[in-house]
Each structure stands twice: as structure tokens, then as C-alpha cells.
C-alpha positions as CSV (number, residue, x, y, z in Angstrom):
1,X,21.2,5.8,-6.4
2,X,20.3,2.5,-4.7
3,X,17.6,0.5,-6.0
4,X,14.5,0.0,-3.8
5,X,13.9,-3.6,-2.6
6,X,11.1,-5.4,-4.3
7,X,8.7,-5.1,-1.4
8,X,8.7,-1.3,-1.9
9,X,6.8,-1.5,-5.2
10,X,2.9,-2.3,-5.4
11,X,1.6,-3.6,-8.6
12,X,-1.9,-1.9,-9.2
13,X,-4.2,-4.3,-11.2
14,X,-7.5,-2.3,-12.1
15,X,-10.5,-3.1,-14.1
16,X,-11.0,-1.3,-17.3
17,X,-14.4,0.2,-18.4
18,X,-16.1,-1.4,-21.5
19,X,-15.5,1.9,-23.3
20,X,-11.8,1.4,-22.9
21,X,-12.0,-2.2,-24.3
22,X,-12.8,-4.0,-20.9
23,X,-10.5,-6.5,-19.2
24,X,-7.9,-5.5,-16.8
25,X,-4.7,-3.4,-16.7
26,X,-1.7,-3.9,-14.4
27,X,1.0,-1.3,-13.8
28,X,3.5,-0.1,-11.3
29,X,3.2,3.6,-10.6
30,X,6.4,4.1,-9.0
31,X,8.1,2.3,-12.2
32,X,7.2,4.6,-15.0
33,X,6.0,2.9,-18.1
34,X,5.3,-0.7,-18.8
35,X,1.7,-2.2,-18.6
36,X,0.0,-5.4,-18.9
37,X,-3.5,-6.1,-20.0
38,X,-5.6,-9.2,-20.0
39,X,-9.2,-10.6,-19.9
40,X,-8.6,-11.4,-16.2
41,X,-6.5,-9.9,-13.2
42,X,-4.3,-12.7,-13.3
43,X,-3.6,-12.4,-17.1
44,X,-3.0,-8.7,-16.8
45,X,-0.5,-9.3,-14.0
46,X,1.3,-12.0,-15.6
47,X,1.8,-9.9,-19.0
48,X,3.1,-7.1,-17.0
49,X,5.7,-9.4,-15.2
50,X,6.6,-10.9,-18.5
51,X,7.2,-7.3,-20.0
52,X,9.0,-6.1,-16.9
53,X,11.4,-9.2,-17.2
54,X,12.0,-8.5,-20.9
55,X,13.0,-5.0,-20.0
56,X,15.2,-6.2,-17.1
57,X,13.1,-4.5,-14.5
58,X,12.4,-5.7,-11.0
59,X,9.2,-7.8,-10.4
60,X,7.8,-6.5,-7.2
61,X,6.8,-8.7,-4.4
62,X,3.5,-8.5,-2.4
63,X,3.0,-5.0,-0.9
64,X,2.9,-4.4,2.9
65,X,-0.6,-4.3,4.2
66,X,0.2,-1.1,6.4
67,X,-0.6,-2.6,9.7
68,X,1.0,-3.9,12.9
69,X,-0.2,-5.1,16.3
70,X,1.0,-3.8,19.5
71,X,0.2,-5.0,23.0
72,X,-0.4,-2.0,25.4
73,X,-1.3,-2.0,29.2
74,X,-5.1,-2.6,29.7
75,X,-5.4,0.9,31.4
76,X,-4.0,2.6,28.3
77,X,-6.1,0.8,25.9
78,X,-9.3,1.7,28.0
79,X,-8.4,5.3,28.1
80,X,-7.7,5.3,24.3
81,X,-11.0,3.6,23.7
82,X,-13.0,6.1,25.9
83,X,-11.3,9.1,24.0
84,X,-12.2,7.4,20.6
85,X,-15.8,7.0,21.6
86,X,-16.0,10.6,22.9
87,X,-14.6,11.8,19.5
88,X,-17.0,9.4,17.7
89,X,-14.1,7.7,15.8
90,X,-12.5,4.1,15.8
91,X,-9.7,3.3,18.1
92,X,-7.4,2.8,15.1
93,X,-8.4,6.3,13.7
94,X,-7.6,8.0,17.0
95,X,-4.3,6.3,17.4
96,X,-3.3,7.1,13.7
97,X,-4.2,10.7,14.2
98,X,-2.5,11.1,17.4
99,X,0.8,9.4,16.1
100,X,0.7,11.2,12.9
101,X,0.2,14.5,14.6
102,X,3.3,13.9,16.7
103,X,5.6,12.3,14.2
104,X,6.9,15.5,12.8
105,X,7.6,16.9,16.3
106,X,9.9,14.0,17.3
107,X,13.7,15.0,17.0
108,X,15.5,12.8,14.5
109,X,19.0,11.5,14.5
110,X,21.2,11.8,11.4
């Protein structure tokens, strides 16, 4: 099985409740096991990275923000903007819904 590139992993850093001791916890959900904790986000992240390196695990790079920009003809943009307004949603939500609804319908090679 081929390993995923580092950028495919996201490090999750979350604040702990005072009932759980406070501070911060760092983990990578797709890489089971291995946590780091600390008084600050940075400390928790660095502790996780140190533990991962000691275990011989990959240290993930920054996660993708999940966005792209695309130029479209002004007439198409205006039509989509009007459709979004009529549906009471943002242009981004409309395009995401339209693309997501048709994704499974497209034939795939291979």
C-alpha cells in the first residue's frame, strides 16, 4: 500500500475543557494513535511532531484550504448569481451544490 503524501494529512489542534485539565491537544485523525498536549496550541503541536518523529511517522504539512478560483464568462457568472439569489443561497453554495450533485453522474475512465 502506497503511503499518502504529507499534505493529505491534517493535524487537528483543539482546546481542552478545564475539566479535562485545560490546555491543548494535537492529533492526526487519519493516523491512529499519537497525541501531543501542551499549555498552548504551538506546544501541543510541537509535542505531537516530536512524538511522531520518535515513532518514525510522517509529520504532515499544511492542509489544503479546499478552495480554488476559476474565471468564467460574465454571462455565466450573472446567470449563476441570479439563480443563487432566487434560491436564497450564496453563489459559492449554489455552485458547490450543482457540482456535487452531478459529480456521481459523470462517467469515469479507469
